[in-house]
C-alpha positions as CSV (number, residue, x, y, z in Angstrom):
1,M,-15.8,1.7,-55.7
2,L,-15.0,5.0,-57.5
3,E,-18.6,6.2,-56.9
4,R,-18.3,5.4,-53.2
5,I,-15.1,7.4,-52.9
6,K,-16.8,10.3,-54.7
7,N,-19.7,10.2,-52.3
8,W,-17.4,10.0,-49.2
9,T,-15.5,13.1,-50.6
10,R,-18.7,15.0,-50.9
11,M,-19.8,14.1,-47.4
12,N,-16.3,14.8,-45.9
13,P,-14.8,17.8,-47.6
14,S,-11.2,18.5,-47.0
15,K,-11.7,22.2,-46.8
16,I,-10.3,23.7,-43.5
17,R,-12.8,25.7,-41.5
18,V,-12.6,27.6,-38.2
19,L,-14.7,26.0,-35.4
20,T,-17.5,28.0,-33.9
21,S,-17.2,29.4,-30.3
22,H,-19.9,26.9,-29.2
23,E,-18.0,24.0,-30.7
24,I,-14.8,25.2,-29.1
25,Q,-16.5,25.4,-25.8
26,L,-17.9,21.8,-26.0
27,I,-14.5,20.4,-27.0
28,A,-12.8,22.2,-24.2
29,A,-15.4,21.1,-21.7
30,G,-14.7,17.5,-22.7
31,E,-11.1,17.9,-21.5
32,V,-12.2,19.1,-18.0
33,V,-15.4,17.1,-17.6
34,E,-15.4,13.5,-18.6
35,R,-17.6,12.0,-15.9
36,P,-19.6,13.2,-12.8
37,A,-16.7,12.7,-10.5
38,H,-14.8,15.5,-12.4
39,V,-17.7,17.8,-11.8
40,V,-17.6,17.0,-8.1
41,K,-13.9,17.8,-7.9
42,E,-14.2,21.1,-9.6
43,L,-17.2,22.3,-7.5
44,V,-15.8,21.2,-4.2
45,E,-12.3,22.7,-4.9
46,N,-13.9,26.0,-5.8
47,A,-15.9,25.9,-2.6
48,I,-12.6,25.3,-0.6
49,D,-10.9,28.2,-2.5
50,A,-13.9,30.4,-1.5
51,G,-13.1,29.8,2.2
52,A,-16.0,27.4,2.9
53,T,-16.2,26.0,6.4
54,E,-18.9,23.5,5.5
55,I,-19.6,21.7,2.2
56,T,-22.6,19.6,1.5
57,L,-22.9,17.5,-1.7
58,Y,-26.1,15.9,-3.0
59,V,-25.9,13.3,-5.7
60,E,-28.7,11.5,-7.5
61,G,-28.4,8.6,-9.9
62,G,-24.7,8.3,-9.4
63,G,-24.3,11.8,-10.7
64,H,-26.1,11.1,-14.0
65,D,-29.2,13.0,-12.8
66,L,-28.0,15.6,-10.2
67,I,-24.9,16.9,-8.6
68,R,-25.6,19.8,-6.1
69,C,-22.8,21.4,-4.1
70,I,-23.7,23.9,-1.3
71,D,-21.0,25.8,0.6
72,T,-20.6,28.5,3.2
73,G,-17.9,30.3,1.4
74,Y,-17.5,34.0,0.5
75,G,-20.1,33.9,-2.2
76,M,-20.3,36.2,-5.2
77,S,-22.0,39.3,-6.4
78,R,-24.1,39.3,-9.5
79,E,-21.3,40.8,-11.5
80,N,-18.8,38.2,-10.4
81,A,-21.3,35.4,-10.9
82,L,-21.8,36.4,-14.5
83,L,-18.0,36.5,-15.0
84,A,-17.5,33.2,-13.3
85,I,-19.5,31.3,-16.0
86,Q,-17.5,32.8,-18.8
87,H,-14.7,30.9,-20.4
88,H,-11.2,31.5,-18.9
89,A,-12.4,33.7,-16.1
90,T,-10.7,33.4,-12.7
91,S,-10.0,35.2,-9.4
92,K,-7.2,32.9,-8.4
93,F,-4.2,34.8,-9.7
94,V,-3.4,38.3,-11.0
95,S,-0.8,37.8,-13.7
96,I,0.9,34.9,-15.4
97,D,4.0,35.7,-13.4
98,T,2.3,34.5,-10.2
99,L,0.8,31.3,-11.7
100,S,3.8,29.1,-10.8
101,A,3.4,29.9,-7.1
102,S,-0.4,29.6,-7.1
103,T,-1.7,27.4,-4.2
104,T,-5.3,27.6,-5.1
105,F,-7.1,24.7,-6.9
106,G,-9.3,26.0,-9.7
107,F,-7.2,28.7,-11.3
108,R,-7.9,28.2,-15.0
109,G,-11.4,29.6,-15.1
110,E,-12.6,26.6,-17.0
111,A,-14.7,24.7,-14.5
112,L,-18.0,26.5,-14.4
113,S,-17.9,27.4,-18.1
114,S,-17.1,23.8,-19.1
115,I,-19.7,22.3,-16.8
116,S,-22.5,24.6,-17.9
117,A,-21.7,23.8,-21.5
118,V,-22.6,20.1,-21.1
119,S,-25.5,20.3,-18.6
120,T,-28.5,22.1,-17.2
121,F,-26.6,24.4,-14.8
122,T,-27.9,26.6,-11.9
123,L,-25.7,29.0,-9.9
124,A,-27.2,30.6,-6.8
125,T,-24.9,32.8,-4.7
126,R,-24.7,35.7,-2.3
127,S,-21.7,37.6,-1.0
128,V,-21.4,38.9,2.5
129,E,-21.5,42.5,1.1
130,H,-25.0,42.1,-0.3
131,E,-28.4,41.5,1.3
132,V,-29.8,39.5,-1.5
133,G,-28.3,36.9,-3.9
134,V,-28.6,36.0,-7.5
135,R,-29.7,32.8,-9.3
136,I,-28.5,32.2,-12.9
137,Q,-29.5,29.2,-15.0
138,L,-27.8,28.0,-18.2
139,E,-28.8,25.4,-20.8
140,G,-25.9,24.3,-22.9
141,G,-23.8,27.3,-21.9
142,A,-26.5,29.9,-22.7
143,I,-28.2,31.9,-19.9
144,V,-31.9,31.2,-19.7
145,L,-32.6,32.7,-16.2
146,D,-31.1,35.6,-14.3
147,E,-33.0,36.7,-11.1
148,T,-32.5,38.2,-7.7
149,V,-33.4,35.9,-4.8
150,S,-33.1,35.7,-1.0
151,L,-30.2,33.5,0.0
152,P,-27.7,32.9,2.9
153,V,-24.1,33.8,2.3
154,G,-22.4,31.2,0.2
155,T,-22.9,29.4,-3.1
156,D,-25.3,26.7,-4.3
157,I,-24.6,25.0,-7.6
158,S,-26.7,22.4,-9.3
159,V,-25.7,20.3,-12.3
160,R,-28.5,18.3,-13.8
161,T,-28.4,15.7,-16.6
162,I,-24.7,15.9,-17.4
163,F,-24.2,15.5,-21.2
164,G,-27.9,15.6,-21.6
165,L,-27.5,17.9,-24.6
166,I,-24.8,15.6,-26.1
167,P,-26.3,12.1,-26.4
168,A,-23.1,10.8,-28.0
169,R,-21.2,11.6,-24.9
170,R,-23.8,10.7,-22.4
171,K,-24.0,7.1,-23.6
172,F,-20.4,6.6,-22.7
173,L,-21.0,7.3,-19.0
174,R,-20.5,4.3,-16.8
175,K,-23.2,2.6,-14.8
176,K,-24.6,4.7,-12.0
177,E,-22.9,2.4,-9.4
178,T,-19.5,2.9,-11.0
179,E,-19.9,6.6,-11.3
180,W,-21.0,6.8,-7.7
181,R,-17.9,4.9,-6.5
182,A,-15.7,7.4,-8.4
183,I,-17.5,10.3,-6.7
184,V,-17.0,8.8,-3.3
185,L,-13.2,8.4,-4.0
186,V,-12.8,12.1,-5.1
187,F,-15.0,13.4,-2.3
188,S,-13.2,11.3,0.3
189,A,-9.8,12.6,-0.9
190,L,-10.9,16.2,-0.7
191,A,-12.3,15.6,2.8
192,M,-9.0,14.1,4.0
193,S,-6.9,16.9,2.5
194,H,-9.0,19.6,4.3
195,T,-9.7,18.5,7.8
196,H,-10.7,22.0,8.9
197,V,-13.8,21.9,6.7
198,A,-17.0,20.0,7.6
199,F,-18.1,17.7,4.7
200,S,-21.5,15.9,4.1
201,L,-22.3,13.6,1.3
202,Y,-25.8,12.4,0.3
203,H,-26.8,9.9,-2.3
204,D,-30.4,9.6,-3.5
205,G,-31.6,11.4,-0.4
206,N,-29.6,9.2,2.1
207,L,-26.7,10.4,4.2
208,Y,-23.6,8.5,3.1
209,L,-20.7,10.4,4.9
210,R,-20.4,13.2,7.4
211,C,-17.1,14.6,8.7
212,N,-17.0,17.3,11.4
213,A,-14.8,20.3,11.0
214,N,-11.4,20.5,12.6
215,Q,-11.0,16.7,13.0
216,P,-7.5,15.2,13.4
217,L,-6.5,13.4,10.2
218,S,-6.6,10.1,12.0
219,E,-10.2,10.5,13.1
220,R,-11.3,11.7,9.6
221,V,-9.5,8.8,8.0
222,A,-11.2,6.3,10.4
223,S,-14.6,7.8,9.6
224,I,-14.1,7.5,5.9
225,F,-12.5,4.1,5.7
226,G,-14.4,2.6,8.6
227,T,-13.4,0.8,11.8
228,G,-11.7,-2.1,10.0
229,F,-9.0,0.2,8.8
230,G,-9.2,2.6,11.8
231,S,-8.3,-0.2,14.2
232,T,-5.2,-1.2,12.3
233,M,-3.9,2.1,10.9
234,I,-0.4,3.3,11.9
235,I,0.2,7.0,12.4
236,G,3.6,8.0,11.2
237,Q,5.8,10.6,12.8
238,P,7.7,12.1,9.8
239,S,10.8,13.9,10.6
240,G,11.8,15.6,7.3
241,E,10.6,18.7,5.6
242,I,8.7,17.0,2.8
243,I,6.3,14.6,4.5
244,K,4.0,16.4,6.9
245,E,1.4,13.8,7.8
246,L,1.4,10.1,7.2
247,I,-1.1,7.3,8.0
248,V,-0.4,3.7,6.7
249,S,-2.2,0.4,7.0
250,A,-0.8,-2.5,8.9
251,P,0.7,-5.1,6.6
252,T,-2.2,-7.4,7.4
253,Y,-4.7,-4.9,5.9
254,Q,-4.3,-5.6,2.2
255,R,-6.0,-4.5,-1.0
256,Y,-6.0,-5.8,-4.5
257,D,-5.1,-2.5,-6.2
258,R,-3.5,0.9,-5.4
259,S,-6.7,2.9,-5.4
260,S,-6.6,3.3,-1.6
261,I,-3.3,5.2,-1.6
262,Y,-4.1,8.9,-1.3
263,L,-1.3,11.4,-1.9
264,F,-1.7,15.1,-1.3
265,I,0.8,17.8,-2.2
266,N,0.2,21.2,-0.7
267,D,-3.4,19.9,0.1
268,R,-4.0,19.0,-3.5
269,F,-5.1,15.4,-4.3
270,V,-2.7,14.3,-6.9
271,K,-1.9,11.3,-9.1
272,N,1.7,10.3,-9.7
273,S,2.6,6.7,-10.4
274,S,6.2,7.1,-9.3
275,L,5.1,8.4,-5.9
276,V,2.5,5.6,-5.5
277,S,5.3,3.1,-6.3
278,A,7.5,4.7,-3.7
279,F,4.7,4.4,-1.1
280,V,4.4,0.7,-1.9
281,K,8.1,0.2,-1.8
282,G,8.0,1.2,1.8
283,Y,6.2,-2.1,2.5
284,A,9.1,-4.0,0.9
285,H,9.0,-7.7,1.9
286,L,5.9,-7.2,4.0
287,L,3.1,-7.8,1.4
288,P,2.6,-10.8,-0.9
289,P,2.7,-10.2,-4.6
290,G,-0.4,-8.6,-6.0
291,K,-1.5,-7.1,-2.7
292,Y,-1.3,-3.4,-1.9
293,P,-1.5,-1.2,1.2
294,T,-3.9,1.6,2.1
295,G,-2.5,5.0,3.2
296,I,-2.6,8.7,3.2
297,A,0.4,11.0,2.8
298,R,0.4,14.8,3.0
299,L,3.4,16.4,1.4
300,R,4.6,20.0,1.4
301,I,6.7,21.1,-1.5
302,D,7.6,24.5,-2.9
303,P,5.0,25.4,-5.5
304,A,7.7,26.5,-7.8
305,D,9.0,22.9,-7.8
306,I,5.7,21.4,-9.0
307,D,4.0,21.6,-12.4
308,I,0.3,21.1,-11.9
309,N,-0.4,22.3,-15.4
310,V,0.2,18.9,-17.0
311,H,-3.5,18.1,-17.4
312,P,-6.7,20.3,-17.5
313,R,-8.1,18.5,-14.4
314,K,-4.8,19.2,-12.5
315,E,-4.7,15.7,-11.0
316,E,-1.4,14.6,-12.6
317,I,1.7,16.5,-11.7
318,L,5.4,16.7,-12.5
319,L,8.1,17.3,-9.9
320,R,11.3,19.1,-10.4
321,H,13.1,16.7,-8.0
322,P,11.1,13.5,-8.2
323,H,13.8,11.2,-6.8
324,L,14.2,13.3,-3.7
325,V,10.5,13.2,-3.0
326,E,10.1,9.5,-3.8
327,H,13.0,8.7,-1.4
328,A,11.5,10.8,1.4
329,L,8.1,9.1,1.0
330,E,9.5,5.6,0.9
331,N,11.6,6.2,4.0
332,A,8.7,7.8,5.8
333,V,6.5,4.7,5.2
334,Q,9.3,2.4,6.3
335,Q,9.9,4.3,9.5
336,A,6.1,4.4,10.2
337,L,6.0,0.6,9.9
338,Q,9.0,0.0,12.1
339,T,7.2,0.4,15.4
340,Q,4.4,-2.0,14.4
341,I,6.3,-4.7,12.7
342,R,8.9,-4.9,15.4
343,Q,6.3,-5.8,18.0
344,S,5.8,-9.5,18.3
345,P,2.3,-10.9,18.6
346,L,3.1,-11.3,22.3
347,Q,3.3,-7.5,22.6
348,N,7.0,-7.6,23.1
349,Q,6.8,-10.0,26.0
350,T,9.7,-12.3,25.3
351,A,8.8,-15.9,26.1
352,Y,12.3,-17.0,27.1
353,N,16.0,-16.3,26.5
354,A,18.8,-18.8,26.1
355,Q,21.9,-18.1,28.1
356,E,23.8,-18.8,25.0
357,N,23.4,-20.6,21.7
358,I,22.5,-24.2,22.5
359,C,24.0,-25.5,19.4
360,S,26.1,-24.1,16.6
361,Q,23.7,-25.2,14.0
362,S,20.2,-23.9,13.6
363,P,17.4,-26.5,13.4
364,L,15.5,-24.5,10.9
365,Y,16.9,-26.1,7.8
366,K,15.1,-29.0,6.0
367,S,17.3,-32.0,6.4
368,D,17.3,-35.8,6.4
369,T,17.7,-36.1,10.2
370,D,16.5,-34.2,13.2
371,I,19.5,-35.2,15.3
372,I,21.4,-32.2,16.6
373,Q,25.0,-32.6,17.6
374,Y,26.1,-30.8,20.7
375,T,29.5,-29.7,21.9
376,Q,30.4,-31.3,25.2
377,A,32.3,-28.2,26.4
378,Q,29.2,-26.3,27.3
379,S,28.2,-24.6,30.5
380,Y,24.6,-25.2,31.6
381,A,22.4,-23.3,33.8
382,P,21.0,-25.1,36.9
383,L,17.7,-26.9,36.6
384,P,14.8,-24.5,37.4
385,S,13.0,-25.3,40.6
386,Q,9.5,-26.7,40.8
387,G,6.8,-24.2,39.7
388,S,9.3,-22.2,37.7
389,W,9.0,-21.2,34.1
390,H,9.7,-24.7,32.8
391,N,6.7,-26.1,34.6
392,Q,4.6,-23.3,33.2
393,L,5.9,-24.0,29.7
394,V,5.2,-27.8,29.8
395,P,3.6,-28.8,33.1
396,P,4.8,-32.3,34.1
397,D,1.3,-33.7,34.5
398,T,-0.1,-32.3,31.3
399,R,2.7,-32.7,28.8
400,T,1.2,-32.5,25.3
401,P,1.8,-35.7,23.3
402,L,3.6,-35.4,20.0
403,L,1.3,-35.1,17.0
404,Y,3.5,-37.2,14.8
405,Q,5.3,-40.5,14.9
406,V,9.1,-40.8,15.4
407,N,11.3,-43.8,15.3
408,T,13.0,-45.1,18.4
409,Q,16.5,-43.8,17.6
410,K,15.2,-40.4,16.8
411,Q,13.0,-40.3,19.9
412,E,16.0,-41.1,22.1
413,H,18.0,-38.3,20.6
414,Q,15.0,-36.0,20.9
415,Q,14.5,-36.8,24.6
416,H,18.2,-36.3,25.2
417,N,18.1,-33.0,23.3
418,E,15.0,-31.7,25.1
419,S,16.6,-32.6,28.5
420,M,19.7,-30.6,27.8
421,Y,17.5,-27.8,26.3
422,Q,15.3,-27.6,29.4
423,E,18.3,-27.3,31.7
424,R,19.7,-24.3,29.8
425,I,16.6,-22.1,29.8
426,V,16.7,-18.8,31.8
427,P,13.3,-17.8,33.1
428,Q,12.0,-14.4,32.0
429,Q,8.5,-14.4,30.6
430,T,6.1,-17.3,30.2
431,Y,3.9,-18.9,27.6
432,R,2.9,-22.5,27.1
433,Y,3.9,-24.6,24.1
434,I,0.9,-26.6,23.2
435,G,2.0,-28.6,20.2
436,R,1.8,-28.8,16.4
437,L,-1.1,-29.1,14.0
438,F,-1.1,-30.8,10.6
439,N,2.7,-31.0,10.8
440,T,2.6,-27.3,9.7
441,Y,1.5,-25.0,12.5
442,I,2.9,-24.5,16.0
443,L,0.5,-23.6,18.7
444,I,1.5,-21.4,21.7
445,E,-0.7,-20.2,24.6
446,R,-0.1,-17.1,26.6
447,N,-2.4,-15.4,29.1
448,D,-5.7,-15.0,27.3
449,E,-4.5,-15.5,23.7
450,F,-2.9,-18.1,21.6
451,L,-0.7,-18.0,18.4
452,L,-0.9,-20.3,15.4
453,I,2.6,-20.1,13.8
454,D,3.3,-21.3,10.3
455,Q,6.6,-23.2,10.7
456,H,7.7,-22.6,7.1
457,T,7.1,-18.9,6.9
458,A,8.5,-18.3,10.4
459,A,11.7,-20.4,9.6
460,E,11.9,-18.6,6.3
461,R,11.9,-15.2,8.1
462,V,14.5,-16.4,10.5
463,L,16.8,-17.6,7.8
464,Y,16.3,-14.5,5.7
465,E,17.4,-12.3,8.5
466,K,20.4,-14.5,9.1
467,F,21.4,-14.5,5.4
468,M,20.9,-10.7,5.1
469,H,23.3,-10.3,8.1
470,Q,25.9,-12.8,6.9
471,C,25.6,-12.9,3.1
472,D,28.7,-10.8,2.6
473,T,30.8,-13.3,4.7
474,I,29.2,-16.5,3.6
475,E,31.9,-19.1,2.7
476,S,31.9,-20.4,-0.8
477,L,31.5,-24.1,-1.4
478,H,33.4,-25.3,-4.5
479,L,31.7,-28.1,-6.3
480,I,33.9,-31.1,-7.0
481,I,31.7,-31.8,-10.0
482,P,30.3,-28.6,-11.5
483,D,26.6,-28.5,-12.0
484,C,25.1,-27.7,-15.4
485,I,21.6,-26.2,-15.5
486,D,19.5,-25.1,-18.5
487,L,17.8,-21.7,-18.4
488,P,16.1,-19.5,-21.0
489,Q,18.5,-17.3,-22.9
490,E,17.3,-14.0,-21.4
491,L,17.7,-15.4,-17.8
492,I,21.3,-16.5,-18.6
493,S,22.0,-13.0,-19.9
494,S,20.6,-11.4,-16.7
495,L,22.8,-13.7,-14.5
496,I,25.9,-12.9,-16.5
497,E,25.1,-9.2,-16.4
498,H,25.1,-9.3,-12.6
499,Q,27.7,-11.9,-12.1
500,H,30.0,-9.5,-10.2
501,V,27.3,-9.0,-7.6
502,F,26.7,-12.8,-7.1
503,E,30.4,-13.4,-6.7
504,K,30.2,-11.3,-3.5
505,F,27.7,-13.9,-2.2
506,G,29.9,-16.9,-2.9
507,F,28.7,-17.9,-6.4
508,S,31.0,-18.8,-9.2
509,Y,29.5,-19.7,-12.6
510,R,29.9,-19.1,-16.3
511,A,27.8,-19.5,-19.4
512,L,28.6,-22.7,-21.3
513,S,26.2,-21.7,-24.1
514,L,23.3,-19.3,-24.7
515,E,21.0,-21.5,-22.6
516,R,23.3,-23.5,-20.3
517,L,25.0,-22.3,-17.1
518,V,27.9,-24.1,-15.3
519,I,27.8,-23.7,-11.6
520,Q,31.3,-24.0,-10.1
521,A,30.8,-22.7,-6.5
522,I,27.8,-21.8,-4.3
523,P,27.3,-20.4,-0.8
524,G,27.7,-23.2,1.8
525,E,24.2,-22.5,3.1
526,L,22.7,-23.8,-0.2
527,K,24.4,-27.2,-0.3
528,K,21.0,-29.0,0.0
529,V,19.1,-26.8,-2.3
530,K,18.1,-27.8,-5.9
531,L,20.3,-25.4,-7.9
532,A,18.2,-25.6,-11.0
533,D,15.0,-24.4,-9.2
534,F,17.0,-21.8,-7.2
535,F,18.6,-20.2,-10.2
536,M,15.4,-20.2,-12.2
537,D,13.6,-18.3,-9.4
538,L,16.6,-16.0,-8.8
539,A,17.1,-15.2,-12.5
540,S,13.4,-14.6,-13.0
541,H,13.4,-12.2,-10.1
542,I,16.2,-10.0,-11.3
543,S,15.6,-10.2,-15.1
544,G,13.9,-6.8,-15.0
545,Y,16.8,-5.0,-13.2
546,T,18.6,-2.6,-15.5
547,T,20.9,0.3,-14.6
548,K,18.6,2.6,-16.6
549,E,15.7,1.9,-14.2
550,I,17.5,1.4,-11.0
551,Q,20.3,3.4,-9.5
552,P,23.6,1.4,-9.6
553,Q,24.0,1.7,-5.9
554,D,20.6,0.0,-5.4
555,I,21.3,-3.0,-7.6
556,I,23.4,-4.8,-5.0
557,E,20.7,-4.3,-2.3
558,K,17.9,-5.6,-4.6
559,I,19.9,-8.6,-5.6
560,R,20.9,-9.2,-2.0
561,H,17.2,-9.3,-1.1
562,A,16.3,-11.6,-4.0
563,F,19.1,-14.0,-3.1
564,C,18.4,-14.1,0.6
565,S,14.6,-14.4,0.3
566,I,14.8,-17.2,-2.3
567,A,17.6,-19.0,-0.5
568,A,15.6,-18.8,2.8
569,C,12.5,-20.1,1.1
570,K,14.4,-23.0,-0.4
571,A,16.4,-23.9,2.7
572,A,13.7,-23.5,5.3
573,I,11.7,-26.4,6.8
574,K,8.5,-26.9,4.8
575,A,4.9,-27.3,5.6
576,G,4.3,-31.0,6.4
577,D,7.9,-31.5,7.6
578,D,8.0,-33.7,10.8
579,I,10.1,-31.7,13.3
580,S,10.7,-32.4,16.9
581,T,9.3,-30.5,19.9
582,Y,12.8,-29.1,20.5
583,Q,13.0,-27.8,17.0
584,A,9.6,-26.2,17.2
585,Q,10.6,-24.4,20.5
586,E,13.9,-23.4,19.2
587,L,12.2,-21.9,16.1
588,I,9.9,-19.9,18.3
589,S,12.8,-18.6,20.4
590,Q,14.6,-17.3,17.3
591,W,11.5,-16.0,15.6
592,I,10.3,-13.8,18.4
593,E,13.6,-12.0,18.6
594,L,13.4,-10.8,15.0
595,P,13.0,-7.1,14.2
596,I,10.3,-8.1,11.6
597,L,8.2,-11.2,12.3
598,N,4.8,-10.6,10.9
599,S,5.5,-12.0,7.5
600,C,8.0,-13.9,5.5
601,P,10.2,-12.1,2.9
602,H,7.6,-12.7,0.3
603,G,4.8,-11.1,2.3
604,R,2.9,-14.1,3.6
605,P,1.9,-14.0,7.2
606,T,3.8,-16.0,9.8
607,S,1.3,-16.2,12.5
608,L,-2.3,-15.8,13.5
609,V,-3.3,-14.4,17.0
610,L,-6.6,-15.1,18.7
611,N,-7.5,-14.0,22.2
612,Q,-10.0,-15.6,24.6
613,R,-12.7,-12.9,23.9
614,E,-12.5,-13.6,20.1
615,L,-12.9,-17.3,20.7
616,E,-15.8,-16.8,23.0
617,R,-17.4,-14.6,20.4
618,L,-16.9,-17.3,17.8
619,F,-18.6,-19.9,20.1
620,R,-21.3,-17.3,20.9
621,R,-20.5,-17.3,24.5
622,I,-20.6,-13.5,24.4
623,A,-22.2,-11.0,22.0
């Protein structure tokens, strides 16, 4: 063992030495260039800084073999070209005093020097002041060719065999397909942030993407993401000083990660987890867990309020006033979604309105009986004449039979209820109630389209909106026999920590032990809910809330949402519940009046819309 230690000491001397300039350059290059996508970013950003109106990128082997960037920018003279490949050479600012206000991209002077140190690098360029250009080639950072050539104005840079001189680094490159996807992401981001520039991208000789100059952002986004996103995207109309342009996906267009959220500050593609989280929060209650939106936000912030010097690649940033920017972004996303999510699948064509509430109790709750008690002192509208809305809703000769069995007593009450209900309808717009499917879905036809409505998620959304509106005034129901429930210690602790908030919603409870809770009072709306399941879900939902992470004024609102969404889910009718025709129609009438009806509070969709043309395409009646 002692001999092995002596051998290791001889091979690894502890003497301190100064690195050579070549070693320093290779280490510095590794901070800027880790993969081909970083090379693309540096070259394209330099082209944009040079005033290019057209940028063409050629990639071979996912960037392993070749990255070539051609631009129509100002170009460089031979003297400037030789300076550009030196370490820490830049034309982007004059003195350190102006660095904080710099709006250019590559200002450190590291890009070309770092890239040339780890590849076979060729720079060909010509400025408008010169009739000929220059071509310079480097191997491992050393110049091996310097010649005068005939060139158009602009710059042409080729990077071959990245990390070819450093096998230990090259073996850590990802597969060509993976590196290509990273290049597409970076190139797409740069194309979206500079719509005045024409962009073309080729891979292995094939055109992958082309964007014309001076495109509106919406057109460029559609060309990059494809027609699937383009047909569903929502163009925001930001009103503040921070958010300049915003495009968001409809809640139905979902992704499995956050990689399709593009943020630009002062036209720079940036990465900031807090801003991405703020963007996602704008979709609160509209997306299911684990699903994320797609979107593009262009922000304008005083350069003095941004630190883009956090990382050598200048992707990650720090903000002087992060909460202000996050709040503005979250609100802008919410406002952009309002127009879309407030439109019903019937394009805001209300099917019918009731003159007043038919009954004082909503039929959306799961209960042991479908019998609805009516108050006798009600005023009823006259029976509509033949051919009116009622006959269009359920034509007398074609009444759809019930898709489930009911007992005689229930059927008598149902017929009585439906008769009273039909007398009270005020004609406005029309659709036809078809029936129910699998005791779960409600079918409605209107014009050339039909809706398939999930009775649970639709009822859940209705009850959620009701609870949110009334939760501050919900009457508390005191339990004659307090209910004891067992919960994990950390969940009990969370409930006790926020007990003052739950008291506002009609709860009264105390900890009997570290793992047992005594429920003394609950909101009256929850009298038929299993309290153990309810409190387990609720406590799990809020267990992560702390005043350190969330502003105190936001705690109540977050708990309000948690309470209302879980309460609505527990209290709503379920899939498979046997509800009457009247209940189904009453559910529809309440659901279509909601400000948000596309999804339940947990993000699951409430309905599916198919039009006649889509059906005919499915049956191959049309192409």
